[in-house]
SEZADO-701322 format. One record per residue (C-alpha): x, y, z. Coordinates in nm, 4 decimals. Layout:
          X          Y          Z
          X          Y          Z
...
***
This chain:
          X          Y          Z
     8.5101    10.9362     8.1142
     8.8425    10.9256     8.2934
     8.9204    10.8483     8.6541
     9.2708    10.8728     8.7970
     9.3798    10.6077     9.0490
     9.6831    10.6845     9.2635
     9.8759    10.4927     9.5233
     9.9099    10.6783     9.8547
    10.2374    10.6032    10.0344
    10.5418    10.7140     9.8404
    10.3225    10.9096     9.5995
    10.1395    11.1708     9.8102
    10.2520    11.0898    10.1658
    10.5735    10.9420    10.3073
    10.5948    10.5701    10.3747
    10.4267    10.5212    10.7135
    10.6218    10.2091    10.8053
    10.9551    10.3745    10.7275
    10.8622    10.6697    10.9491
    10.7628    10.4298    11.2262
    11.0831    10.2270    11.1813
    11.2877    10.5405    11.2311
    11.0838    10.6604    11.5316
    11.0841    10.3208    11.7017
    11.4449    10.2329    11.6257
    11.3429     9.9062    11.4553
    11.5167     9.9156    11.1159
    11.3538     9.5900    10.9987
    11.0228     9.7772    10.9682
    11.1650     9.9850    10.6827
    11.0701     9.6987    10.4493
    10.7780     9.7993    10.2238
    10.5989     9.6874     9.9083
    10.8918     9.8317     9.7151
    11.0918     9.5407     9.8588
    10.8320     9.2635     9.9081
    10.5730     9.1939     9.6361
    10.3609     8.9652     9.8598
    10.1571     9.2053    10.0749
    10.0064     8.9413    10.3049
    10.3533     8.8034    10.3775
    10.4823     9.1549    10.4454
    10.1983     9.2488    10.6819
    10.2136     8.9250    10.8816
    10.5885     8.9764    10.9195
    10.5295     9.3342    11.0403
    10.2695     9.2230    11.2939
    10.5119     8.9653    11.4281
    10.7747     9.2339    11.4855
    10.5209     9.4623    11.6571
    10.4186     9.1807    11.8909
    10.7801     9.0965    11.9643
    10.8443     9.4569    12.0727
    10.5124     9.5076    12.2530
    10.3997     9.7824    12.0155
    10.0428     9.8503    11.9045
     9.8160    10.0876    11.7186
     9.8613    10.3814    11.9576
    10.2380    10.3929    11.9055
    10.1989    10.3896    11.5275
     9.9249    10.6540    11.5337
    10.1434    10.8783    11.7505
    10.4060    10.8702    11.4747
    10.1480    10.9213    11.1983
    10.0294    11.2374    11.3766
    10.3726    11.3891    11.3069
    10.3713    11.3051    10.9331
    10.2780    11.5628    10.6700
    10.1994    11.5003    10.3027
    10.4939    11.5086    10.0643
    10.5870    11.8623     9.9541
    10.3575    11.9716     9.6726
    10.1235    11.6737     9.7083
     9.8116    11.8655     9.8138
     9.8512    12.1230     9.5360
     9.9023    11.8382     9.2888
     9.5828    11.6645     9.4034
     9.3856    11.9907     9.4023
     9.4872    12.0596     9.0421
     9.4222    11.6999     8.9392
     9.0728    11.7063     9.0899
     8.9965    12.0234     8.8953
     8.9782    11.8198     8.5735
     8.9643    11.4501     8.6713
     8.7818    11.2196     8.9053
     9.0314    11.0798     9.1567
     9.0522    10.7784     9.3856
     9.3491    10.6999     9.6044
     9.3759    10.3201     9.6234
     9.6042    10.2001     9.8986
     9.6899     9.8797    10.0795
     9.7150    10.0805    10.4012
     9.4436    10.0895    10.6680
     9.1813    10.3451    10.7700
     9.3319    10.3623    11.1191
     9.6581    10.4816    10.9627
     9.5368    10.6858    10.6666
     9.2528    10.8990    10.8061
     9.4636    11.1845    10.9520
     9.6796    11.2006    10.6393
     9.3789    11.2096    10.4075
     9.2413    11.5051    10.6053
     9.5679    11.6920    10.5462
     9.5279    11.6251    10.1714
     9.1810    11.7817    10.1523
     8.9808    11.4571    10.1845
     9.0258    11.2901     9.8453
     8.8359    10.9623     9.8108
     9.0345    10.6746     9.9625
     8.9847    10.3014     9.9165
     9.1892    10.1003    10.1671
     9.1644     9.8262    10.4294
     9.0978     9.7729    10.8028
     9.3136     9.6596    11.0918
     9.1864     9.4195    11.3550
     9.2731     9.5681    11.6925
     9.2350     9.4154    12.0394
     9.0855     9.6277    12.3221
     9.4361     9.6878    12.4575
     9.5579     9.8264    12.1249
     9.7451     9.5214    11.9953
     9.7078     9.4828    11.6183
     9.5931     9.1229    11.5873
     9.5260     9.1052    11.2149
     9.4008     9.2865    10.9085
     9.1084     9.2662    10.6663
     9.1760     9.3393    10.3017
     8.8829     9.5055    10.1238
     8.9138     9.2678     9.8284
     9.1863     9.0454     9.6854
     9.4329     9.2350     9.4632
     9.2464     9.5507     9.5570
     9.4221     9.7922     9.3246
     9.3881     9.5761     9.0132
     9.0307     9.4720     9.0907
     8.9261     9.8284     9.1698
     9.0403     9.9603     8.8324
     8.8732     9.6655     8.6597
     8.5494     9.7431     8.8448
     8.5712    10.1087     8.7446
     8.6273    10.0060     8.3836
     8.3232     9.7787     8.4014
     8.1020    10.0795     8.4782
     8.2325    10.2918     8.1929
     8.5479    10.4651     8.3179
     8.8831    10.4795     8.1447
     9.1420    10.4552     8.4219
     9.4789    10.6239     8.4511
     9.6961    10.4858     8.7304
    10.0220    10.5698     8.9013
    10.2218    10.4265     9.1883
    10.5709    10.3391     9.3016
    10.5682     9.9766     9.4195
    10.5238     9.6167     9.3121
    10.1627     9.6153     9.4312
    10.0821     9.9051     9.1936
    10.1901     9.7256     8.8767
     9.8594     9.5453     8.8285
     9.6494     9.8610     8.8219
     9.9095    10.0444     8.6131
     9.9184     9.7738     8.3472
     9.5398     9.7273     8.3422
     9.4720    10.0975     8.2890
     9.4428    10.2903     7.9660
     9.7567    10.4731     8.0765
     9.9836    10.4061     8.3707
    10.2986    10.5563     8.5165
    10.5618    10.4785     8.7768
    10.6241    10.7670     9.0162
    10.9442    10.7909     9.2218
    10.9853    10.4160     9.2015
    11.2941    10.2095     9.2713
    11.5690    10.1450     9.0205
    11.4881     9.7726     9.0278
    11.1167     9.8185     8.9564
    11.1924    10.0595     8.6717
    11.4498     9.8170     8.5325
    11.2046     9.5259     8.5510
    10.9302     9.7307     8.3787
    11.1051     9.9398     8.1127
    10.7861     9.9758     7.9085
    10.6092    10.1746     8.1841
    10.6809    10.5494     8.1679
    10.8456    10.6744     8.4852
    10.8758    11.0192     8.6389
    11.0066    11.1880     8.9524
    10.8118    11.5150     8.9937
    10.4468    11.6125     9.0246
    10.4808    11.8439     8.7243
    10.5997    11.5512     8.5132
    10.3215    11.3263     8.6403
    10.0604    11.5929     8.5741
    10.1815    11.6287     8.2151
    10.1649    11.2524     8.1650
     9.8093    11.2363     8.3045
     9.6895    11.5297     8.0949
     9.8582    11.3815     7.7875
     9.6811    11.0507     7.8414
     9.3476    11.2318     7.8417
     9.4102    11.4272     7.5214
***
């Protein structure tokens, strides 16, 4: 039995932090897991910048409300779910992802939680498990699934390499260069063909 595991940001929705960086006028917040492999380091750095500028959850959610899925993403997921189980595994947070997941037709999402003070300041974050993407696909494999995985960032490489088949999708030149053995594609049609081919 197959189950497809996809990253969320950069694969089916735009990068939330990049959208917020542009809306807030804070270019430093454009840094993502495409740039920084250490997610804890990245998030603590982000929270420091938010505190410095007096920004909290409400301001980020206001920006998220204006974000739509990437063009073609919902149709891609609908077709994928017609023949495969699907889980979106993301290092984002339920407080960010919930409205976007609704726009995608409510696929299953595994992600994390923010710690938020009563006034809206984001004070910390709770990761669901360590190395959540890699450990999720390993757990799925332990209960009898063959996993197929795709993502665009450093934090997706573990689940991609641990899966029966894995693909980079719209990744950076550097990540593709560092991982030449992982097939890479740029369109949903190409990714769909790779997923179907892996199941044949």
